[in-house]
C-alpha positions, 0 to 999 in steps of 0.5 A, spaced: 838 704 326 845 706 325 850 702 321 854 698 327 848 696 331 845 693 323 852 690 323 851 686 331 844 684 329 846 680 322 852 678 327 845 674 330 842 673 323 836 678 324 832 677 317 830 684 317 837 688 320 840 683 313 834 686 309 836 694 312 843 692 310 842 691 304 838 697 302 843 701 304 849 698 301 845 696 295 846 701 289 853 702 291 856 695 291 851 694 284 856 701 282 863 696 284 859 689 281 857 693 274 865 695 273 867 688 274 862 684 269 860 682 263 853 684 263 847 687 268 845 680 268 852 678 272 852 684 275 846 683 278 848 674 281 854 678 282 851 683 288 846 678 290 853 672 291 857 678 294 852 679 299 851 672 302 858 672 303 858 678 306 853 676 310 856 669 312 862 672 314 861 679 317 862 675 323 870 677 320 869 684 319 872 687 326 870 694 325 876 697 323 876 701 317 870 702 313 864 697 313 863 700 306 869 699 304 871 691 307 864 690 303 867 693 297 873 688 297 869 682 298 865 683 291 871 686 288 873 679 289 867 675 288 867 678 281 875 675 280 874 669 283 868 669 278 873 671 272 880 667 274 878 661 269 877 666 263 885 667 260 888 674 262 892 676 256 900 676 258 905 680 255 912 676 255 917 683 255 914 688 252 916 695 255 908 699 254 909 707 256 906 710 261 902 715 258 896 718 258 891 717 252 886 723 252 879 725 248 876 732 248 869 731 250 863 734 252 860 732 258 853 734 256 854 729 250 856 723 254 852 720 260 855 716 266 851 710 263 854 711 256 861 710 259 859 704 264 857 701 257 863 702 253 867 699 259 863 693 259 864 691 252 872 691 253 874 684 252 874 682 259 881 683 260 882 689 259 876 691 263 879 688 270 885 691 269 882 697 266 876 698 272 882 696 278 887 702 276 883 707 274 875 706 277 878 703 285 885 707 285 889 699 286 896 699 283 900 695 277 903 690 282 897 689 287 893 688 281 899 683 278 898 680 284 890 679 285 890 677 278 896 673 277 899 676 271 905 681 271 906 687 272 908 689 265 902 686 262 897 691 267 900 695 264 899 693 258 891 691 258 890 698 261 894 701 255 890 697 250 883 698 254 884 706 254 886 706 246 879 702 245 876 707 249 879 712 246 877 709 240 870 709 242 868 715 245 871 718 239 866 714 234 861 716 238 863 724 238 864 724 230 858 719 229 854 721 235 847 719 232 850 712 229 852 710 236 846 712 239 842 707 235 847 701 236 
Protein backbone atom coordinates (compact mmCIF):
# COMPACT_ATOMS: atom_id res chain seq x y z
CA UNK A 1 0.00 0.00 0.00
CA UNK A 2 1.07 3.56 -0.67
CA UNK A 3 1.53 5.81 2.37
CA UNK A 4 -1.56 7.87 1.52
CA UNK A 5 -3.69 4.72 1.44
CA UNK A 6 -2.21 3.54 4.73
CA UNK A 7 -3.02 6.88 6.32
CA UNK A 8 -6.65 6.66 5.10
CA UNK A 9 -6.95 3.17 6.55
CA UNK A 10 -5.31 4.23 9.82
CA UNK A 11 -7.89 7.00 10.11
CA UNK A 12 -10.46 4.17 10.06
CA UNK A 13 -8.52 2.43 12.88
CA UNK A 14 -7.53 -0.46 10.60
CA UNK A 15 -5.00 -2.52 12.66
CA UNK A 16 -3.30 -4.02 9.60
CA UNK A 17 -2.71 -0.56 8.13
CA UNK A 18 -1.39 0.64 11.48
CA UNK A 19 1.02 -2.28 11.59
CA UNK A 20 2.23 -1.57 8.05
CA UNK A 21 2.66 2.14 8.79
CA UNK A 22 4.55 1.25 11.96
CA UNK A 23 6.89 -1.09 10.05
CA UNK A 24 7.41 1.54 7.37
CA UNK A 25 8.55 4.28 9.76
CA UNK A 26 9.79 2.49 12.90
CA UNK A 27 13.53 2.57 12.06
CA UNK A 28 13.66 6.25 11.15
CA UNK A 29 11.52 7.31 14.09
CA UNK A 30 13.49 5.16 16.51
CA UNK A 31 16.59 7.07 15.39
CA UNK A 32 14.79 10.29 16.32
CA UNK A 33 13.87 8.87 19.72
CA UNK A 34 17.47 7.81 20.39
CA UNK A 35 18.61 11.40 19.93
CA UNK A 36 16.25 12.66 22.61
CA UNK A 37 16.43 9.82 25.12
CA UNK A 38 18.96 9.12 27.82
CA UNK A 39 19.00 5.38 27.17
CA UNK A 40 18.02 2.74 24.65
CA UNK A 41 15.12 1.67 26.90
CA UNK A 42 13.84 5.25 27.16
CA UNK A 43 14.05 5.55 23.38
CA UNK A 44 11.94 2.40 23.00
CA UNK A 45 9.35 3.79 25.43
CA UNK A 46 9.30 7.14 23.62
CA UNK A 47 8.89 5.34 20.29
CA UNK A 48 5.89 3.33 21.48
CA UNK A 49 4.28 6.34 23.15
CA UNK A 50 4.91 8.41 20.02
CA UNK A 51 3.23 5.86 17.77
CA UNK A 52 0.22 5.79 20.09
CA UNK A 53 -0.03 9.56 19.71
CA UNK A 54 0.39 9.30 15.92
CA UNK A 55 -2.45 6.79 15.63
CA UNK A 56 -4.64 8.76 18.05
CA UNK A 57 -4.08 12.06 16.20
CA UNK A 58 -3.77 10.80 12.63
CA UNK A 59 -7.07 12.54 11.78
CA UNK A 60 -5.23 15.84 12.37
CA UNK A 61 -2.76 15.12 9.56
CA UNK A 62 -4.12 17.19 6.68
CA UNK A 63 -1.92 15.84 3.91
CA UNK A 64 0.02 19.07 3.67
CA UNK A 65 3.73 18.53 4.06
CA UNK A 66 5.51 15.26 4.60
CA UNK A 67 3.83 12.63 6.75
CA UNK A 68 7.25 11.50 7.92
CA UNK A 69 8.04 15.05 9.05
CA UNK A 70 4.71 15.21 10.88
CA UNK A 71 5.53 11.94 12.67
CA UNK A 72 9.06 13.12 13.48
CA UNK A 73 7.67 16.28 15.06
CA UNK A 74 5.33 14.19 17.22
CA UNK A 75 8.24 12.01 18.36
CA UNK A 76 10.38 15.03 19.25
CA UNK A 77 7.53 16.78 21.08
CA UNK A 78 6.67 13.57 22.95
CA UNK A 79 10.27 13.15 24.13
CA UNK A 80 10.55 16.82 25.11
CA UNK A 81 7.29 16.61 27.10
CA UNK A 82 8.70 13.73 29.15
CA UNK A 83 11.69 15.81 30.12
CA UNK A 84 9.88 19.12 30.71
CA UNK A 85 10.18 18.77 34.48
CA UNK A 86 13.94 18.22 34.34
CA UNK A 87 15.97 21.30 35.11
CA UNK A 88 17.64 22.87 32.09
CA UNK A 89 20.75 24.83 32.97
CA UNK A 90 19.88 28.51 32.75
CA UNK A 91 22.71 30.91 32.02
CA UNK A 92 22.16 34.54 32.83
CA UNK A 93 23.91 37.24 30.82
CA UNK A 94 26.64 34.86 29.77
CA UNK A 95 28.04 35.52 26.35
CA UNK A 96 29.09 32.36 24.56
CA UNK A 97 31.09 32.92 21.42
CA UNK A 98 29.82 31.33 18.23
CA UNK A 99 32.92 29.21 17.75
CA UNK A 100 33.04 26.04 15.72
CA UNK A 101 34.77 23.26 17.59
CA UNK A 102 36.80 21.10 15.28
CA UNK A 103 37.94 17.57 15.89
CA UNK A 104 40.29 15.74 13.59
CA UNK A 105 39.18 12.17 13.15
CA UNK A 106 39.20 9.39 10.65
CA UNK A 107 35.83 7.89 9.81
CA UNK A 108 37.02 4.30 10.13
CA UNK A 109 37.80 4.89 13.83
CA UNK A 110 34.26 5.94 14.79
CA UNK A 111 30.96 4.26 14.10
CA UNK A 112 27.58 5.94 14.07
CA UNK A 113 26.72 3.77 17.08
CA UNK A 114 29.70 5.21 18.99
CA UNK A 115 28.72 8.77 18.10
CA UNK A 116 25.11 8.17 19.19
CA UNK A 117 26.40 6.57 22.39
CA UNK A 118 28.50 9.59 23.35
CA UNK A 119 25.66 11.95 22.46
CA UNK A 120 23.39 9.96 24.79
CA UNK A 121 26.01 10.30 27.54
CA UNK A 122 25.73 14.08 27.46
CA UNK A 123 23.88 15.68 30.36
CA UNK A 124 20.20 15.93 29.52
CA UNK A 125 20.09 19.68 28.88
CA UNK A 126 23.11 19.57 26.57
CA UNK A 127 21.82 16.52 24.68
CA UNK A 128 18.45 18.14 24.01
CA UNK A 129 19.91 21.37 22.65
CA UNK A 130 22.63 19.55 20.67
CA UNK A 131 20.10 17.20 19.07
CA UNK A 132 17.63 19.94 18.23
CA UNK A 133 20.27 22.29 16.80
CA UNK A 134 22.83 20.01 15.15
CA UNK A 135 20.88 16.89 14.29
CA UNK A 136 17.47 18.38 13.48
CA UNK A 137 18.35 21.90 12.34
CA UNK A 138 16.27 24.01 14.72
CA UNK A 139 17.39 27.58 15.40
CA UNK A 140 18.33 28.80 18.88
CA UNK A 141 15.13 30.87 18.90
CA UNK A 142 13.01 27.79 18.13
CA UNK A 143 14.88 25.75 20.76
CA UNK A 144 14.36 28.45 23.36
CA UNK A 145 10.61 28.38 22.69
CA UNK A 146 10.42 24.57 22.69
CA UNK A 147 12.38 24.15 25.92
CA UNK A 148 11.32 27.33 27.70
CA UNK A 149 14.88 28.68 27.98
CA UNK A 150 16.60 31.81 26.71
CA UNK A 151 18.47 31.81 23.40
CA UNK A 152 21.65 32.50 25.40
CA UNK A 153 21.09 29.33 27.40
CA UNK A 154 20.52 27.41 24.18
CA UNK A 155 23.80 28.71 22.76
CA UNK A 156 25.63 28.01 26.01
CA UNK A 157 24.31 24.45 26.25
CA UNK A 158 25.25 23.79 22.62
CA UNK A 159 28.75 25.13 23.19
CA UNK A 160 29.23 22.97 26.29
CA UNK A 161 27.83 19.90 24.52
CA UNK A 162 30.31 20.37 21.69
CA UNK A 163 33.18 20.74 24.17
CA UNK A 164 32.18 17.52 25.97
CA UNK A 165 31.83 15.63 22.70
CA UNK A 166 35.20 16.90 21.52
CA UNK A 167 36.77 15.75 24.77
CA UNK A 168 35.23 12.27 24.44
CA UNK A 169 36.32 11.94 20.81
CA UNK A 170 39.84 13.18 21.56
CA UNK A 171 40.03 10.75 24.47
CA UNK A 172 39.00 7.87 22.22
CA UNK A 173 41.44 8.97 19.54
CA UNK A 174 44.30 9.14 22.07
CA UNK A 175 43.30 5.98 24.00
CA UNK A 176 41.49 3.68 21.53
CA UNK A 177 41.84 0.54 23.64
CA UNK A 178 40.66 2.23 26.84
CA UNK A 179 37.48 3.66 25.23
CA UNK A 180 36.50 0.46 23.47
CA UNK A 181 36.67 -1.41 26.79
CA UNK A 182 34.03 0.88 28.32
